N, C-alpha and C positions, 0 to 999 in steps of 0.2 A: 691252496686254496685261502691262504692267508691275503693275497696280492692277488687273488681273483675277487676277493670280495669288497677289498679294499677298493678296487679299478668299477667295480657297479657300483659302490656309495657314491667315488666322484663323478658317473655316468649321472647317479639320479638328483644328485645335487645341481649337475650342470642344466639338464633336462628341466630337474621343477625350476631354474632361475629362469630359462631359457620361458616357461611356461605362465610360469608369474612375470613378465619384460610381458608377453606378448598380451595377457590378462588386463594389465595397466592399461597397455596401450590400446584396447580393447577399451576399457572403459571412458579413458581419457575420450578417446573421438565419441563415446554417447554422453558424456558429459557436454562437451561441448554441441551436437550435435540437438539434445536438448533445450540446451543455454537459445542454439541458436532459432529455435521455433517458439522463442518468447518474443516477444515484440519490440524494439528496440530502445525505447525508453522504460517501458517495464522491467526489462532485462536490467538494466543500466540502474533503476531504484532499486531493486534486489542487491544487488550485488553491492553495490554501497551500505544497506543496509547492513548487511551479513561483515564484511571489513571493515566499520563502524563497529561492529556491538562485538568484535576479538580484541579491536584497541583497546576498548572500555575494558577490555579482563587483565593490558597494562599498562594502558595511559592515564590515567588522569586528565578527562572530556571533558573538565566540568567548565569551559570558558565553553562550550559552545551551546552548555543547557538553555535555553529560553529563559532567563531568570527577570527578578520583575524589576521594578523602574528604579526602588532603590535600594539595590544589592546587587549593580554592577549588567544589565541590562546592556544590549550592541546589536543592530535595529541585524546584525547578520545572523542573529540566535537565531531570528522569525521563520529561517529555510534550515538553521544546519540543527534545531532539538528536533524534529522529525528523524534523523536517521541517527538517533540513540535513543536505545532500548533498556527497562528498566531488569528482561530476564529472558532467558529464550523461550518460555511459552509467548512473552508478550510479542519477541520478534517474532515467531513461527507464526500468530497467529495473525498478526497483520500482512506477514507477505504474503498466505496463503492467501488473503483476500483481494490484496492487490493482486498479486498472481490471477486469479481466478476473475475477478470482475474489470481489474485494469488491461491486459488482455486483449480482452475481448471489446474494450471499447476503443482502445489503443488501433486496432485494426480498422474500427469503421470510419473514427477521424483523422484517423492521422499522426504523425508525430508531432507537426507542429501546435495541435490545437489541442491536445493531450497533453502533453507538456506543460498546457498554456494553466489545465484547468486543473493538474495537479500545481501547480506553484501557485495558485489562487484559495487552493485547498487551503493548505500545509500556509501560508501565510495569514490568509486568513481567522483558521482554528485557532491559529499560535495568537493574533490580535481579539480576538472573542477573548480569548482567557485571562488575557492578561487587562482585557476592562472589568473582569465580569470577579477573574478571583487576585489574580498579580501575586501568582505567586509561581515559581521553577515549575517548572512541565516540562519531557523528554519523549517523542513519540509518534508514528506516523498515523496515528488513530483517526488524527481530520479530515485525511485521503481517503481510507476506509472509508468513512461515511459521506463525502462526495461523492465516489466513486458509488456508493449501493445505491444513492438519490438517486445519481444518473444511469444505474442500470435500469430501476427499478423505470424511470422516467423515460425513457429510448426502449424496455420490453419486458413492458408490465407484466405481459401473463406468459413469459417465459417459467419452467420451474427447476427453482434451485430444489439442489440434495443435502439437507442439514447435515452438519455433522449430532447436533444431539439438541431434540430427536432427531433418529435415521427416517426423514419423513420428507419427502419433495413438499415446498411450498414455491404460489406463486410469485415472483419479484414484488408487485404492489401489495402484495401483503405481509410481505418480510420487508417491506420499508416501511411500509406504516405500524406493523410491529414496534421495530425497533422504535419509529420517532414514539409511540406510544411513552416505551420503558424509558424512553432519553428525556423527555419531558416529567415525567415521572421523578427517577433521581432528581432532576433540579430540583424540582417543589418542594421536594424532600429533603436535598439538604442533605444529602447522605456523607460523610465527609469517610469517603471508602478508598479515597485516594486517588481516586477515577478520576482524570478530568474532563466531567460531563461537560461543558461548555464548550469545550477543544471540537468538542464533536461535535454540538449543536454550529459551532460558526462556522465548520469544517463541511457543514452538508445545507449549510444556509446560503453561504460565498458560490459551494459546488450548483445550487439554485439559480442565484440570485445573475452567474454566469451563460447559466444556459438560456435561462429565459432574454438576455441581450444576445444573444448570438441568435433566437427566435423572433429577437424583434414582440418581445409580451412582454403585459404587464409586471414587473412596473415600467419598462423600458418599451410605452410604445412609438411606434413606427410614428417620424412627422404626418402631420395634416398632409393631403393630399397625395401621401402617396398609399397603395395599394400595399394590403395587408397579407398574410400570408396562413394560410391553418398547417403548413407543411408540418410533420412530427420533429422530437429532435435528433429523431432518428435518420432522417431522410437530409440534418447538415451539415456538408461535409466541413 
């Protein structure tokens, strides 16, 4: 009886180990599948953000923070700062926004145009923050605001379901609401630890780049060339 029980226990352990390995392989396939569904540049942005956040828990990455001109500024920080985050919620909500808006925009624009837009928003946000605040800053929120603005310009009547409050709202109204809130925060000069000027810089940089691509003010086409009224979402 004891031998039978021992053998049954060994069989149970072996079976569970096999089942665990099967579930693990299936989970890996699922993760790989869903990652591949995310467009290439958006996927890389999210992976870099996650890897950098993990490294932050073990390594001092302060040299990658966008620092003021007086305390160790390096031009490379105009990109590296965006992939650092203060805490998990900061990382999560920025990543969620990039996945939601960035995936759709990249699928429409393509990798090169989307990557150009992302870099312009990130660098523009950093420069704007340095001009008006000139203090240390981290986070990719400048790109988030740029993507939100681009989404509202491309698909103004698409409805976005908010998390808080859980209601649908058209993209153009969401963009206008965030814009008003951003300006109020800047005017009130709230010392809340949020880089509002970086948000403004990201949105403004994205807007100017879109207008440049469209040949619209302040980048009017040269006299004699036929102007186009094509909407931004028709520009590839």
